[in-house]
Steps between C-alpha positions, in 0.01 A plus 500: 500500500858547349701218386811381677835504325708200563885503434672174511874526541621236255793275547369168364227421236341210685487681826356814346228301338410349836472847642283621214247224590462639833350826362281347229221739508377805307569710814869469433716664236802278487835625396804262474810693537865385481735757642871471445755664741591856367853587422486757777227437754363837629454351839834453691402274788771307691373164353480502119202248520307746705578778249380296209188391677402869576579575142259231379219619723545860389506387138175319537329787694615758236370288218166452678448861556553567128273226380241492796521830698182436692548126579637332796810294409630151612876433470560132546801283451483180276640294794150521654265221562143476651251243626213738414294483185489793254134557615616529858780744417261708305250506777760597748640781286145634434415509869833681575408773261177555702693591811631836575819619674777283351788571268663161459337147489754236594376189294793335653693576825724333757599539851221737576362609835186297456404568866433849426272452202184708521178595298437139391287476182373155386512441120163355407495139382870450601689417823717800453500816703633855402679671800683811576862428574770706674825323425499275190815400292515384148507628148385176341162628392379855585202701378532890508228752481552762221605759766740258657635419167582866430659529841740209436613632161555848640207688335320576826605548866401302800260611778760677685613694186818309449610287198511127506873405530660162536830555711829365361534264784133366471280353219147535379372223735652653814406867391134411462491314824635797693270756328208264596613462858529882532152538369599690181367224270184295560509139424254205468566127445320184519500218735603242396736629212325532164842433317832355629847459361573166336730308751682351187622848430676544832871537502582569871346518846348847460295354209389206718400750771245642259282197557422627855204740501539610853751594755530556875509868609862476599609283219797627280420499128799489244387661176828577318745265345870571551681658226847477662620177325837647402556598862438159636707336239789734612452416866490124413814521303687679781379243760618216276853668449517557870425133576764380252755732642445396865504129389851538343637702817368219716667234287837691492491555880390160604754316286794732443706411802459120488712390201799707618487354846453148364808533276701592799392211697357725761136416459368259772175455682510672823840668422559868567557568123165343405311714749691807390406425137144486593486809715725720280424449137764615251448841359 
């Protein structure tokens, strides 16, 4: 049986070492890779973080094809954690390689349609099941077959004869989900998750949502972070200026007539001049 290449996307030494321990077995060929943002990213997605993520995956998959052309490849982020032992992870991976008809193995997924799982397979001597899934989300830890790897990097075509493409308005996560839902990519996963994102690395609500493995059929999933910071800063600035302007107009209209009437001695409670000052502010 071929070895499995493992590419750990490196951002922090201590976290990378932790992930390396998950794959402590001769089955795995571990590669630690630190990828810096290119001067000109070849992928022009609407969100620059999504562009860089796709760039990282393609970089890892290209390298794995050059070094291990016939091996499946795992791409895993160093923000990953697990409660499984290295032996359990190895056993799950070995059993997945015995199964046919899958392109991507989601070692970690979130907001999946768990009610639609099928083809359950019990991994011996563990409490983990391998299942076919129809709508997973996540790019935390994915294993690709050699054929799927070649499709992602553009060296091969998909089943329908088309090239794998990530739309400018989407990202890798959403694109894989849509292709899987449409039946163009076959995916498997485990229940429960084999790997999860570290909650300590979460920075917003979307990251915290990744702790939910399942979703209801009609539940909306948000998979993209907004990249419109400048727009919202502009909107907030205009709103603040508008409020300040209205405040000064109010102050002027509410107090402008009073001092003049007071100086003339015409301001008296209940008098006509007083009521007129209230009803007809000075322009």
